[in-house]
Every structure is written in structure tokens, then in C-alpha cells.
DODO-762052 format. One record per residue (C-alpha): residue number from 1; x, y, z. Coordinates in nm, 3 decimals. Example, Ala and Ser with C-alpha at 12.3 -4.5 7.8 and 13.67 -1.06 7.14 Angstrom:
+-----+---------+---------+---------+
: num :    east :   north :      up :
+-----+---------+---------+---------+
:   1 :   1.230 :  -0.450 :   0.780 :
:   2 :   1.367 :  -0.106 :   0.714 :
+-----+---------+---------+---------+
//
This chain:
+-----+---------+---------+---------+
: num :    east :   north :      up :
+-----+---------+---------+---------+
:   1 :   2.429 :  25.732 :   3.650 :
:   2 :   2.184 :  25.979 :   3.491 :
:   3 :   2.372 :  26.159 :   3.220 :
:   4 :   2.104 :  26.430 :   3.163 :
:   5 :   1.763 :  26.528 :   3.276 :
:   6 :   1.453 :  26.379 :   3.110 :
:   7 :   1.334 :  26.625 :   2.839 :
:   8 :   1.028 :  26.726 :   3.030 :
:   9 :   1.244 :  26.871 :   3.312 :
:  10 :   1.470 :  27.065 :   3.087 :
:  11 :   1.430 :  27.431 :   3.026 :
:  12 :   1.170 :  27.485 :   3.300 :
:  13 :   1.350 :  27.785 :   3.462 :
:  14 :   1.241 :  27.709 :   3.817 :
:  15 :   1.432 :  27.806 :   4.129 :
:  16 :   1.488 :  27.431 :   4.190 :
:  17 :   1.783 :  27.199 :   4.215 :
:  18 :   1.764 :  26.822 :   4.175 :
:  19 :   2.029 :  26.636 :   4.359 :
:  20 :   2.060 :  26.259 :   4.272 :
:  21 :   2.143 :  25.961 :   4.493 :
:  22 :   2.484 :  25.951 :   4.347 :
:  23 :   2.557 :  26.331 :   4.431 :
:  24 :   2.503 :  26.459 :   4.076 :
:  25 :   2.310 :  26.795 :   4.067 :
:  26 :   2.101 :  26.961 :   3.805 :
:  27 :   1.972 :  27.319 :   3.839 :
:  28 :   1.633 :  27.377 :   3.673 :
:  29 :   1.687 :  27.749 :   3.679 :
:  30 :   1.909 :  28.023 :   3.820 :
:  31 :   1.959 :  28.075 :   4.201 :
:  32 :   1.769 :  27.767 :   4.325 :
:  33 :   1.602 :  27.818 :   4.667 :
:  34 :   1.482 :  27.466 :   4.693 :
:  35 :   1.649 :  27.128 :   4.657 :
:  36 :   1.483 :  26.799 :   4.582 :
:  37 :   1.715 :  26.525 :   4.687 :
:  38 :   1.620 :  26.203 :   4.502 :
:  39 :   1.699 :  25.899 :   4.698 :
:  40 :   1.500 :  25.655 :   4.494 :
:  41 :   1.606 :  25.630 :   4.112 :
:  42 :   1.245 :  25.557 :   4.014 :
:  43 :   1.150 :  25.900 :   4.129 :
:  44 :   1.327 :  26.060 :   3.842 :
:  45 :   1.071 :  25.928 :   3.592 :
:  46 :   0.786 :  26.025 :   3.833 :
:  47 :   0.918 :  26.379 :   3.849 :
:  48 :   0.821 :  26.427 :   3.480 :
:  49 :   0.450 :  26.413 :   3.599 :
:  50 :   0.472 :  26.547 :   3.948 :
:  51 :   0.134 :  26.585 :   4.109 :
:  52 :   0.131 :  26.740 :   4.458 :
:  53 :   0.009 :  26.409 :   4.591 :
:  54 :   0.292 :  26.202 :   4.440 :
:  55 :   0.553 :  26.460 :   4.552 :
:  56 :   0.409 :  26.472 :   4.906 :
:  57 :   0.386 :  26.091 :   4.928 :
:  58 :   0.748 :  26.052 :   4.814 :
:  59 :   0.858 :  26.281 :   5.080 :
:  60 :   0.660 :  26.115 :   5.354 :
:  61 :   0.781 :  25.779 :   5.243 :
:  62 :   1.144 :  25.898 :   5.239 :
:  63 :   1.207 :  25.853 :   4.860 :
:  64 :   1.303 :  26.217 :   4.840 :
:  65 :   1.415 :  26.486 :   5.069 :
:  66 :   1.326 :  26.854 :   5.053 :
:  67 :   1.576 :  27.126 :   5.132 :
:  68 :   1.485 :  27.495 :   5.171 :
:  69 :   1.216 :  27.680 :   5.384 :
:  70 :   0.905 :  27.483 :   5.389 :
:  71 :   0.698 :  27.769 :   5.241 :
:  72 :   0.941 :  27.788 :   4.948 :
:  73 :   0.923 :  27.421 :   4.917 :
:  74 :   0.537 :  27.431 :   4.874 :
:  75 :   0.549 :  27.722 :   4.625 :
:  76 :   0.829 :  27.571 :   4.411 :
:  77 :   0.682 :  27.223 :   4.405 :
:  78 :   0.348 :  27.372 :   4.300 :
:  79 :   0.526 :  27.560 :   4.023 :
:  80 :   0.690 :  27.243 :   3.910 :
:  81 :   0.361 :  27.059 :   3.913 :
:  82 :   0.186 :  27.341 :   3.733 :
:  83 :   0.440 :  27.337 :   3.459 :
:  84 :   0.409 :  26.962 :   3.390 :
:  85 :   0.058 :  26.859 :   3.502 :
:  86 :  -0.268 :  26.986 :   3.376 :
:  87 :  -0.549 :  27.066 :   3.620 :
:  88 :  -0.822 :  26.792 :   3.591 :
:  89 :  -1.122 :  27.017 :   3.551 :
:  90 :  -1.339 :  26.708 :   3.503 :
:  91 :  -1.245 :  26.538 :   3.821 :
:  92 :  -1.563 :  26.440 :   4.018 :
:  93 :  -1.625 :  26.547 :   4.372 :
:  94 :  -1.508 :  26.306 :   4.651 :
:  95 :  -1.789 :  26.126 :   4.827 :
:  96 :  -1.725 :  25.894 :   5.121 :
:  97 :  -1.942 :  25.687 :   5.358 :
:  98 :  -1.980 :  25.860 :   5.694 :
:  99 :  -2.115 :  25.634 :   5.977 :
: 100 :  -2.043 :  25.685 :   6.349 :
: 101 :  -1.768 :  25.423 :   6.355 :
: 102 :  -1.594 :  25.563 :   6.045 :
: 103 :  -1.620 :  25.915 :   6.167 :
: 104 :  -1.492 :  25.837 :   6.515 :
: 105 :  -1.195 :  25.645 :   6.376 :
: 106 :  -1.103 :  25.943 :   6.129 :
: 107 :  -1.129 :  26.192 :   6.423 :
: 108 :  -0.915 :  25.972 :   6.646 :
: 109 :  -0.649 :  25.930 :   6.366 :
: 110 :  -0.612 :  26.305 :   6.329 :
: 111 :  -0.671 :  26.453 :   6.675 :
: 112 :  -0.544 :  26.175 :   6.901 :
: 113 :  -0.191 :  26.205 :   6.779 :
: 114 :  -0.043 :  26.384 :   7.084 :
: 115 :  -0.172 :  26.682 :   7.280 :
: 116 :   0.190 :  26.780 :   7.353 :
: 117 :   0.260 :  26.787 :   6.972 :
: 118 :  -0.043 :  27.026 :   6.912 :
: 119 :   0.069 :  27.239 :   7.207 :
: 120 :   0.400 :  27.315 :   7.027 :
: 121 :   0.247 :  27.516 :   6.746 :
: 122 :  -0.111 :  27.610 :   6.854 :
: 123 :  -0.193 :  27.907 :   7.072 :
: 124 :  -0.227 :  27.889 :   7.439 :
: 125 :  -0.589 :  27.785 :   7.427 :
: 126 :  -0.518 :  27.527 :   7.156 :
: 127 :  -0.773 :  27.672 :   6.904 :
: 128 :  -0.731 :  27.439 :   6.610 :
: 129 :  -0.935 :  27.662 :   6.372 :
: 130 :  -0.900 :  27.993 :   6.178 :
: 131 :  -0.802 :  28.290 :   6.390 :
: 132 :  -0.951 :  28.635 :   6.340 :
: 133 :  -0.702 :  28.916 :   6.250 :
: 134 :  -0.852 :  29.261 :   6.294 :
: 135 :  -0.546 :  29.433 :   6.154 :
: 136 :  -0.342 :  29.140 :   6.021 :
: 137 :  -0.045 :  29.201 :   6.262 :
: 138 :  -0.187 :  29.033 :   6.567 :
: 139 :  -0.008 :  28.739 :   6.739 :
: 140 :  -0.153 :  28.398 :   6.712 :
: 141 :  -0.278 :  28.410 :   7.067 :
: 142 :  -0.443 :  28.743 :   7.018 :
: 143 :  -0.602 :  28.632 :   6.696 :
: 144 :  -0.755 :  28.328 :   6.855 :
: 145 :  -0.893 :  28.521 :   7.152 :
: 146 :  -1.043 :  28.775 :   6.906 :
: 147 :  -1.188 :  28.480 :   6.710 :
: 148 :  -1.364 :  28.364 :   7.028 :
: 149 :  -1.498 :  28.703 :   7.088 :
: 150 :  -1.614 :  28.746 :   6.730 :
: 151 :  -1.805 :  28.413 :   6.745 :
: 152 :  -1.967 :  28.510 :   7.082 :
: 153 :  -2.064 :  28.853 :   6.959 :
: 154 :  -2.215 :  28.712 :   6.643 :
: 155 :  -2.417 :  28.472 :   6.860 :
: 156 :  -2.526 :  28.768 :   7.069 :
: 157 :  -2.462 :  28.556 :   7.382 :
: 158 :  -2.617 :  28.675 :   7.695 :
: 159 :  -2.551 :  28.569 :   8.066 :
: 160 :  -2.734 :  28.253 :   8.162 :
: 161 :  -2.800 :  28.130 :   7.807 :
: 162 :  -2.726 :  27.769 :   7.710 :
: 163 :  -2.469 :  27.723 :   7.435 :
: 164 :  -2.407 :  27.406 :   7.247 :
: 165 :  -2.042 :  27.373 :   7.110 :
: 166 :  -2.033 :  27.100 :   6.841 :
: 167 :  -1.683 :  26.982 :   6.789 :
: 168 :  -1.546 :  27.162 :   7.102 :
: 169 :  -1.188 :  27.051 :   7.051 :
: 170 :  -0.970 :  27.126 :   7.358 :
: 171 :  -1.248 :  27.350 :   7.503 :
: 172 :  -1.087 :  27.703 :   7.433 :
: 173 :  -1.410 :  27.854 :   7.292 :
: 174 :  -1.632 :  27.685 :   7.556 :
: 175 :  -1.422 :  27.824 :   7.845 :
: 176 :  -1.407 :  28.167 :   7.684 :
: 177 :  -1.783 :  28.193 :   7.635 :
: 178 :  -1.849 :  28.080 :   7.988 :
: 179 :  -1.583 :  28.310 :   8.137 :
: 180 :  -1.637 :  28.622 :   7.927 :
: 181 :  -2.013 :  28.602 :   7.847 :
: 182 :  -2.151 :  28.416 :   8.150 :
: 183 :  -2.321 :  28.133 :   7.959 :
: 184 :  -2.351 :  27.768 :   8.029 :
: 185 :  -2.197 :  27.543 :   7.760 :
: 186 :  -2.239 :  27.182 :   7.658 :
: 187 :  -1.954 :  27.088 :   7.427 :
: 188 :  -1.909 :  26.755 :   7.233 :
: 189 :  -1.606 :  26.592 :   7.067 :
: 190 :  -1.514 :  26.246 :   6.923 :
: 191 :  -1.144 :  26.272 :   7.039 :
: 192 :  -1.061 :  26.125 :   7.376 :
: 193 :  -0.733 :  26.297 :   7.388 :
: 194 :  -0.898 :  26.637 :   7.340 :
: 195 :  -1.176 :  26.566 :   7.591 :
: 196 :  -0.934 :  26.467 :   7.863 :
: 197 :  -0.729 :  26.783 :   7.836 :
: 198 :  -1.029 :  27.005 :   7.778 :
: 199 :  -1.188 :  26.882 :   8.107 :
: 200 :  -0.864 :  26.936 :   8.293 :
: 201 :  -0.854 :  27.292 :   8.177 :
: 202 :  -1.220 :  27.340 :   8.268 :
: 203 :  -1.149 :  27.230 :   8.619 :
: 204 :  -0.826 :  27.437 :   8.641 :
: 205 :  -1.028 :  27.750 :   8.566 :
: 206 :  -1.308 :  27.664 :   8.804 :
: 207 :  -1.572 :  27.645 :   8.534 :
: 208 :  -1.711 :  27.309 :   8.605 :
: 209 :  -2.048 :  27.460 :   8.703 :
: 210 :  -2.079 :  27.624 :   8.370 :
: 211 :  -1.899 :  27.402 :   8.114 :
: 212 :  -1.996 :  27.030 :   8.051 :
: 213 :  -1.786 :  26.839 :   7.787 :
: 214 :  -1.878 :  26.505 :   7.652 :
: 215 :  -1.761 :  26.230 :   7.413 :
: 216 :  -2.060 :  26.231 :   7.179 :
: 217 :  -2.147 :  26.196 :   6.807 :
: 218 :  -2.349 :  26.499 :   6.677 :
: 219 :  -2.618 :  26.249 :   6.562 :
: 220 :  -2.683 :  26.168 :   6.919 :
: 221 :  -2.765 :  26.533 :   7.037 :
: 222 :  -3.090 :  26.603 :   7.208 :
: 223 :  -3.359 :  26.729 :   6.973 :
: 224 :  -3.578 :  26.917 :   7.212 :
: 225 :  -3.465 :  27.269 :   7.143 :
: 226 :  -3.300 :  27.308 :   7.471 :
: 227 :  -3.004 :  27.534 :   7.349 :
: 228 :  -3.044 :  27.902 :   7.311 :
: 229 :  -2.743 :  27.917 :   7.077 :
: 230 :  -2.539 :  27.665 :   6.874 :
: 231 :  -2.178 :  27.697 :   6.749 :
: 232 :  -1.990 :  27.456 :   6.529 :
: 233 :  -1.628 :  27.534 :   6.452 :
: 234 :  -1.407 :  27.335 :   6.229 :
: 235 :  -1.634 :  27.030 :   6.258 :
: 236 :  -1.857 :  27.008 :   5.943 :
: 237 :  -1.567 :  26.923 :   5.725 :
: 238 :  -1.592 :  26.581 :   5.881 :
: 239 :  -1.969 :  26.536 :   5.817 :
: 240 :  -1.954 :  26.441 :   5.448 :
: 241 :  -2.183 :  26.558 :   5.166 :
: 242 :  -2.420 :  26.265 :   5.214 :
: 243 :  -2.491 :  26.360 :   5.580 :
: 244 :  -2.510 :  26.739 :   5.541 :
: 245 :  -2.885 :  26.741 :   5.561 :
: 246 :  -2.892 :  26.522 :   5.876 :
: 247 :  -2.617 :  26.751 :   6.029 :
: 248 :  -2.829 :  27.060 :   5.961 :
: 249 :  -3.140 :  26.903 :   6.077 :
: 250 :  -2.973 :  26.801 :   6.407 :
: 251 :  -2.861 :  27.158 :   6.474 :
: 252 :  -3.214 :  27.277 :   6.387 :
: 253 :  -3.364 :  27.038 :   6.639 :
: 254 :  -3.112 :  27.135 :   6.914 :
: 255 :  -3.182 :  27.507 :   6.920 :
: 256 :  -3.491 :  27.689 :   7.041 :
: 257 :  -3.722 :  27.906 :   6.833 :
: 258 :  -3.557 :  28.242 :   6.797 :
: 259 :  -3.213 :  28.086 :   6.868 :
: 260 :  -2.899 :  28.131 :   6.657 :
: 261 :  -2.675 :  27.869 :   6.482 :
: 262 :  -2.315 :  27.963 :   6.370 :
: 263 :  -2.136 :  27.734 :   6.148 :
: 264 :  -1.756 :  27.808 :   6.095 :
: 265 :  -1.585 :  27.574 :   5.849 :
: 266 :  -1.379 :  27.525 :   5.544 :
: 267 :  -1.557 :  27.537 :   5.207 :
: 268 :  -1.474 :  27.422 :   4.864 :
: 269 :  -1.384 :  27.652 :   4.556 :
: 270 :  -1.613 :  27.467 :   4.311 :
: 271 :  -1.989 :  27.443 :   4.367 :
: 272 :  -1.983 :  27.058 :   4.330 :
: 273 :  -1.706 :  27.021 :   4.587 :
: 274 :  -1.454 :  26.875 :   4.344 :
: 275 :  -1.096 :  26.915 :   4.463 :
: 276 :  -0.839 :  27.150 :   4.323 :
: 277 :  -0.465 :  27.175 :   4.347 :
: 278 :  -0.341 :  26.875 :   4.122 :
: 279 :  -0.354 :  26.607 :   4.388 :
: 280 :  -0.330 :  26.819 :   4.698 :
: 281 :  -0.674 :  26.701 :   4.816 :
: 282 :  -0.567 :  26.336 :   4.754 :
: 283 :  -0.274 :  26.385 :   4.982 :
: 284 :  -0.476 :  26.522 :   5.264 :
: 285 :  -0.739 :  26.245 :   5.221 :
: 286 :  -0.471 :  25.982 :   5.239 :
: 287 :  -0.243 :  26.117 :   5.512 :
: 288 :  -0.419 :  26.381 :   5.712 :
: 289 :  -0.803 :  26.392 :   5.708 :
: 290 :  -0.940 :  26.051 :   5.615 :
: 291 :  -1.299 :  26.085 :   5.479 :
: 292 :  -1.287 :  26.466 :   5.496 :
: 293 :  -1.513 :  26.643 :   5.248 :
: 294 :  -1.553 :  27.011 :   5.174 :
: 295 :  -1.897 :  27.140 :   5.053 :
: 296 :  -1.922 :  27.464 :   4.869 :
: 297 :  -2.085 :  27.770 :   5.042 :
: 298 :  -2.387 :  27.723 :   4.821 :
: 299 :  -2.431 :  27.365 :   4.924 :
: 300 :  -2.407 :  27.409 :   5.297 :
: 301 :  -2.632 :  27.724 :   5.284 :
: 302 :  -2.887 :  27.533 :   5.082 :
: 303 :  -2.896 :  27.251 :   5.349 :
: 304 :  -2.918 :  27.499 :   5.631 :
: 305 :  -3.213 :  27.671 :   5.456 :
: 306 :  -3.396 :  27.348 :   5.377 :
: 307 :  -3.429 :  27.241 :   5.737 :
: 308 :  -3.600 :  27.569 :   5.834 :
: 309 :  -3.300 :  27.786 :   5.953 :
: 310 :  -3.273 :  28.123 :   5.797 :
: 311 :  -2.925 :  28.236 :   5.687 :
: 312 :  -2.879 :  28.595 :   5.811 :
: 313 :  -2.508 :  28.655 :   5.769 :
: 314 :  -2.215 :  28.506 :   5.582 :
: 315 :  -1.846 :  28.601 :   5.623 :
: 316 :  -1.540 :  28.479 :   5.439 :
: 317 :  -1.227 :  28.445 :   5.646 :
: 318 :  -1.011 :  28.286 :   5.378 :
: 319 :  -0.706 :  28.518 :   5.424 :
: 320 :  -0.743 :  28.491 :   5.797 :
: 321 :  -0.690 :  28.113 :   5.779 :
: 322 :  -0.391 :  28.163 :   5.547 :
: 323 :  -0.239 :  28.395 :   5.817 :
: 324 :  -0.338 :  28.136 :   6.086 :
: 325 :  -0.163 :  27.854 :   5.905 :
: 326 :   0.140 :  28.061 :   5.842 :
: 327 :   0.171 :  28.107 :   6.209 :
: 328 :   0.116 :  27.734 :   6.284 :
: 329 :   0.361 :  27.624 :   6.023 :
: 330 :   0.631 :  27.873 :   6.139 :
: 331 :   0.589 :  27.757 :   6.499 :
: 332 :   0.613 :  27.397 :   6.406 :
: 333 :   0.928 :  27.462 :   6.193 :
: 334 :   1.075 :  27.643 :   6.497 :
: 335 :   1.028 :  27.339 :   6.711 :
: 336 :   1.110 :  27.049 :   6.485 :
: 337 :   1.355 :  26.894 :   6.724 :
: 338 :   1.103 :  26.880 :   7.007 :
: 339 :   0.832 :  26.758 :   6.767 :
: 340 :   1.053 :  26.478 :   6.647 :
: 341 :   1.048 :  26.343 :   7.010 :
: 342 :   0.665 :  26.345 :   7.025 :
: 343 :   0.543 :  26.188 :   6.695 :
: 344 :   0.684 :  25.938 :   6.447 :
: 345 :   0.917 :  26.084 :   6.182 :
: 346 :   0.657 :  26.005 :   5.903 :
: 347 :   0.382 :  26.190 :   6.098 :
: 348 :   0.608 :  26.484 :   6.136 :
: 349 :   0.683 :  26.506 :   5.766 :
: 350 :   0.311 :  26.488 :   5.699 :
: 351 :   0.230 :  26.783 :   5.927 :
: 352 :   0.508 :  26.999 :   5.784 :
: 353 :   0.369 :  26.967 :   5.440 :
: 354 :   0.005 :  26.988 :   5.558 :
: 355 :   0.042 :  27.315 :   5.745 :
: 356 :   0.253 :  27.492 :   5.493 :
: 357 :   0.050 :  27.346 :   5.205 :
: 358 :  -0.282 :  27.460 :   5.349 :
: 359 :  -0.150 :  27.812 :   5.413 :
: 360 :  -0.046 :  27.827 :   5.040 :
: 361 :  -0.391 :  27.675 :   4.935 :
: 362 :  -0.593 :  27.942 :   5.123 :
: 363 :  -0.369 :  28.219 :   5.004 :
: 364 :  -0.423 :  28.111 :   4.639 :
: 365 :  -0.792 :  28.074 :   4.681 :
: 366 :  -0.806 :  27.693 :   4.637 :
: 367 :  -1.023 :  27.666 :   4.940 :
: 368 :  -1.222 :  27.906 :   5.166 :
: 369 :  -1.348 :  27.952 :   5.517 :
: 370 :  -1.692 :  28.082 :   5.578 :
: 371 :  -1.884 :  28.172 :   5.901 :
: 372 :  -2.256 :  28.129 :   5.828 :
: 373 :  -2.500 :  28.273 :   6.089 :
: 374 :  -2.850 :  28.139 :   6.088 :
: 375 :  -3.157 :  28.185 :   6.295 :
: 376 :  -3.441 :  27.950 :   6.387 :
: 377 :  -3.741 :  28.185 :   6.331 :
: 378 :  -4.046 :  28.188 :   6.555 :
: 379 :  -4.372 :  28.045 :   6.405 :
: 380 :  -4.479 :  28.400 :   6.300 :
: 381 :  -4.142 :  28.456 :   6.115 :
: 382 :  -4.007 :  28.687 :   6.371 :
: 383 :  -3.657 :  28.666 :   6.532 :
: 384 :  -3.458 :  28.860 :   6.791 :
: 385 :  -3.161 :  28.986 :   6.595 :
: 386 :  -3.067 :  29.354 :   6.594 :
: 387 :  -3.150 :  29.541 :   6.283 :
: 388 :  -2.773 :  29.593 :   6.192 :
: 389 :  -2.430 :  29.442 :   6.253 :
: 390 :  -2.332 :  29.758 :   6.436 :
: 391 :  -2.318 :  29.572 :   6.784 :
: 392 :  -2.049 :  29.330 :   6.646 :
: 393 :  -1.784 :  29.613 :   6.611 :
: 394 :  -1.844 :  29.823 :   6.909 :
+-----+---------+---------+---------+
//
């Protein structure tokens, strides 16, 4: 039996209760809103140096339980970690090998979990990316439809144009662009589960003459400039720092002169891409996104520019993603019983922490989300964009 808390845990004044394996409880502050139930005695010592990675791993592996709303759990665990663990400002950026086989395996691990599971908490079109909130009070479904419209408007899509959708997911944007803007779309993904459902939805909407979806690596895209516009949403996080130049060169080669490229993706806080959050990135790397890497806005903008594309517009949607993730997390929490029948218990624990944790990370500014619009100029330097952004908001 533990007679008292280790010195490091005393006098913290956090709204946290520790409940031990033998039923003994210790309050670390008044009116606890979160309880950590310690099931493994070894965890008491580990709690004196609680990184977000070690806390998350212990929950996933069943060494501790977490009681309280999942948003409170994330906040209080971060406060506990912040009180006892220093940020490692000297940590180096993560760099991984990204070949076709490795990337395909990573995508399959994350996205081929269960279409039904994703349907529980995503919007009706299953847009697994940041929504767009024009007032902040929109429903998730409305925010995702508004995101599709915002992307299509930025691309200045015109009827009959040919759009490349890199990382098309379940096909929501491809179908929206075809249906609402009259374009032809070629979309690619590395997820077999996504592709199967996306194709079913294309057929169900009668869009098979406008939308073609394929299982294809971005490195195998045609380089003959056949596409009028290119959009990549939530995909370049999987590319890796080492392959950013190749990724940008591939998009350059796919689009015609005068065409537009819109890259929508998560970006790092630090210019060198080093992680933040006292182990939060390590948890995501281990359990959620194997080989995921987040470049800084400066890094991806530089690579886009180096291949000959001209950056013409940049927009941060950081708080939009925090709101989106709040919606996702709340919807998953409301459907835990159904989710438990669809995925293994450990996977459900991972996703509960991941969605709530990412909402917290975006809200705190640990990571960002940028839409970068670029044009492939004509040989004489001209392009076809309007003089102002006014047309986006009509």
C-alpha cells in the first residue's frame, strides 16, 4: 500500500484525483474533475515524470483508466505534464523514410480501420479534414460543405475543367466539385477501404461520367500537364520532409500552364518541424499516424516555389480545425457503445485520445493548418487569376 504520494506529486493544486489499485485515493487539488485510476503500481513512479506520450500509452495499454469528460482529461493531463516535465526545446525534427511500400502501409493502418467507424463521427460526406466555419456556429455537415465550396472557389473552377484530387479520401470533395461546379475529377488514394466506398457513392449520385477514382501513389501521376486545377487536402502530412520536393514537382508536372494548385494541410509550429507538446507527437507517431511528418509553412512554401509554382494566397484555418475536431470528438464520445462493436478496444482508446488531443493542440497553437494557393505561370509570367479575392466571398 502507498502511504503517501511521491514528493513530486504533492502540492500541485490540479483538479485531479489519483485512485490506486487498492482503492486509496489522493486529491491533487480541490474539486477534481478528472480521475486517473492507476491499475499498475509501476505507474505511480512514472507519474512523477508524465509525458503526454507515456500517459497516453499507459491508457491505451490498460495500465491506467481515465475518468471525466475526454476534453477535461486532455487539459488536466497536459497541466500535470507541464508542471512536472520541461519542454525539450532542443529536440530534433522527426525524419522518416518514405517509399511507396512504407507510405501505403501507413495509409492502410490509419484509414482502413473501418468505414463504419468513421461514419459514426464524420459528417455525411465523410470529409476527414478541417471544416470551414463562416460564423463558428455551423453544424459539422454545414462546415464541411462550406469547406468544399471554399476550396472550389479558391480554385476558380469552371464547368468542363479537369480537376486532380490528390488524396481524395471518401470522395466528398470530388463529388461536390463535379456536382456543383460541373468539372471532371480524377481522384487518387492509397486506401482500399476509402476507394471502395467512394466509388459506391459516385455511382449512387450518377457521377460516374464526371468522377474517376483510382488506387494510385502520387509519385505515379502523369506529368503531361493534363489537369486544369489540382487540389490536395490532408495528404501532404504523409509525404515526409525528404520527399517534399518530389511531391511539389509532381503537382507542378500534373497541372497546365496557368493552372492552379491548392495544398490544404497541417503545418508545424517550428520552422524546422520539430515536435511540440511534451511527447504528444510521439504518441501520434506510435499509435495513429506512422511516419507522419509536419513541415512548417515556410518549408512547404519554399518547396512549392522552388519547382516553379508561384504562391499567391495563404490562409490559416487553425481555429477551424480545433472546432472541427471538437465536433468529431463529441460525436465519437456520444457513440462509444456503437464504436466498441466496430473496432478493437485499444483502437477506440487511441482514437478518443487522438481526436480530443488534437482539438486541444490546435486550440493551443501547437500545430496549424494552412491552405496554400499557387499558380503555374505562363512562360511570359502571366496568369489568369482575378486581381482581388472579392470573387471568393460573393
